[in-house]
C-alpha positions as CSV (number, residue, x, y, z in Angstrom):
1,M,28.5,-20.7,-4.4
2,Q,26.9,-19.0,-7.4
3,T,28.8,-16.6,-9.7
4,V,27.4,-13.3,-10.9
5,E,27.0,-14.8,-14.3
6,Q,24.9,-17.8,-12.9
7,V,22.7,-15.4,-10.9
8,L,22.0,-13.2,-14.0
9,T,21.4,-16.2,-16.2
10,A,18.8,-17.5,-13.8
11,A,17.2,-14.0,-13.7
12,T,16.8,-14.1,-17.5
13,D,13.6,-16.1,-17.0
14,S,12.0,-13.1,-15.4
15,V,13.2,-10.8,-18.2
16,T,11.6,-13.2,-20.7
17,L,8.3,-13.4,-18.9
18,I,8.1,-9.6,-18.5
19,N,9.0,-8.9,-22.2
20,E,6.6,-11.6,-23.5
21,V,3.7,-10.5,-21.3
22,N,4.3,-7.0,-22.6
23,A,4.4,-8.2,-26.2
24,G,1.3,-10.3,-25.7
25,T,3.1,-13.6,-26.5
26,W,3.2,-15.0,-23.0
27,N,0.3,-17.5,-22.4
28,V,-2.0,-15.8,-19.9
29,E,-5.1,-17.7,-20.9
30,G,-7.5,-18.0,-17.9
31,M,-5.8,-15.3,-15.9
32,T,-7.4,-12.0,-14.9
33,Q,-5.6,-8.7,-15.5
34,E,-5.0,-8.5,-11.8
35,E,-3.3,-11.9,-11.8
36,I,-1.2,-11.0,-14.8
37,N,-0.1,-7.7,-13.1
38,D,0.7,-9.6,-9.9
39,M,2.8,-12.1,-11.9
40,V,4.7,-9.2,-13.7
41,Q,5.2,-7.4,-10.3
42,R,6.7,-10.5,-8.7
43,N,9.2,-10.8,-11.6
44,V,10.0,-7.1,-11.4
45,D,10.6,-7.5,-7.6
46,H,12.8,-10.5,-8.3
47,L,15.0,-8.6,-10.7
48,E,15.3,-5.6,-8.4
49,I,16.4,-8.0,-5.6
50,V,18.9,-9.8,-7.8
51,L,20.5,-6.6,-9.1
52,A,21.0,-5.5,-5.5
53,Y,22.8,-8.7,-4.5
54,A,26.1,-7.8,-2.8
55,P,28.2,-9.4,-0.1
56,V,28.0,-7.8,3.4
57,D,31.5,-8.6,4.4
58,S,34.6,-10.7,3.3
59,D,33.0,-13.9,4.8
60,D,29.8,-13.5,2.8
61,D,29.8,-15.6,-0.4
62,T,26.9,-13.7,-2.0
63,P,27.8,-12.8,-5.6
64,D,28.5,-9.1,-6.0
65,V,25.9,-8.5,-8.7
66,A,25.5,-4.8,-7.7
67,G,29.2,-4.2,-8.0
68,S,29.7,-6.3,-11.1
69,S,30.6,-4.7,-14.5
70,D,28.5,-7.4,-16.3
71,D,26.0,-5.8,-18.7
72,K,22.7,-5.6,-16.8
73,T,20.8,-3.5,-19.5
74,S,18.3,-6.3,-20.4
75,Y,17.4,-6.6,-16.7
76,T,17.0,-2.9,-16.0
77,T,15.0,-2.5,-19.2
78,A,12.7,-5.4,-18.2
79,I,12.1,-3.7,-14.8
80,T,11.1,-0.5,-16.6
81,T,8.9,-2.4,-19.1
82,G,7.2,-4.4,-16.3
83,K,6.4,-1.2,-14.3
84,A,5.1,0.5,-17.4
85,Y,3.0,-2.6,-18.3
86,I,1.4,-2.6,-14.8
87,A,0.8,1.1,-14.9
88,A,-1.0,0.8,-18.3
89,N,-3.1,-2.2,-17.2
């Protein structure tokens, strides 16, 4: 069973990708803008799904990311950044 911290740590890869694509430091050589936007969108979608994780009942061992008090600012900011990047490109 994963903890909230483990789930968020794993999702940090998506935050990094979105922020670096936006900053122009992620290697997108050979990719079309459509492919780049698709890649960013998949990572935005992943973060939105992860932030919504919550157990459905007492038998469900899904980590309660949605109900956690952990700081999720970097994740929500990356979602906003990713959506803005796609809209601009």
